[in-house]
N, C-alpha and C positions, 0 to 999 in steps of 0.2 A: 301677366301679359297685358299689353296695351292695345286697345282698339281705337280706331277712328270712330268717333261718335257723331250722330246727326246733329246739325246746328239748327236749333229751332228758329233762330233769328233769320236764317237763310231759307226757311220753309222746307227743311229736310226731314225725312222720316225713315225709320228702319223698316225694312220690308222683306218678304219672302216671295221669290218668283213662283207663281202658280202655273204659268203656261207660257210657252214660247209661241209667238204669233207669226214669226217670220219677218223679213224685211227690217231687221234690227229693232223689233218691238217685242215687249214682254208684258204679260198681265201680272201685276204685283199686288199682293195683299200687304198693306201698310199697317203700322202700329196703331193708327187712328181708326182702324177697321174699314177703311175705304179701299176698294180695288181700283187701281190706276193702270191705264195703258201707258207704258213707259218706253221711251226710245233710248237707244244707245247712240250718242253722237258719232259720226263717221271718223272724226279726228281724235276721238277719245281712246286712250290706251287701256280700256277695260278688257281683260282677257275673256275667254269663253265663259258665258253665263248659262247655266243649266237650270232645270226645274229644281226647286227646293234650295237654291242658293240664297244666302242672305245678302242684301244690298242696301245701299243708301239711295233714296229717291229724293230728288228736288222737285217739288210740285210746281207746276206752271203758275204764273200769275193769273191767267185766265183759265177757267175750268180746272181750278186747283184740286177739286175733289175727284176728278176722273182722269186727269192727264199728268204726266211727269217725265222726268229724265233720270236715268240711272247714272249716278256720279261716282259710285264706289262699289266694289264687290269684295266681300270677305272671303278669305281662303277656306278650305274645307274644315279645318280644325276650329277656326273661329265661328264658322256657320253652325257647326254642331253645338257649340256652347251657347250661341245667341238664340238658336231656334227655340230653346226652352223658355226664353224670356218672352217670345212673341206668341207662343201657342198656349 
């Protein structure tokens, strides 16, 4: 099975959604052990994202350790497999 993987050259990280903050924002624990407040762009076609979903986060250029944007969400089966890599 093929997964989309984070691109380190684009400052992307694999992460798990820890908490939904409302207003299209999530708190995400990333693979570099930083917790980022991430937004979902309004024009982005990312379907519903729930707690414990695996996602790819693109860190901001400024405040890159604390802020980011969710650019991809893995489906439930992929999330279950990837969660073991992150925890």
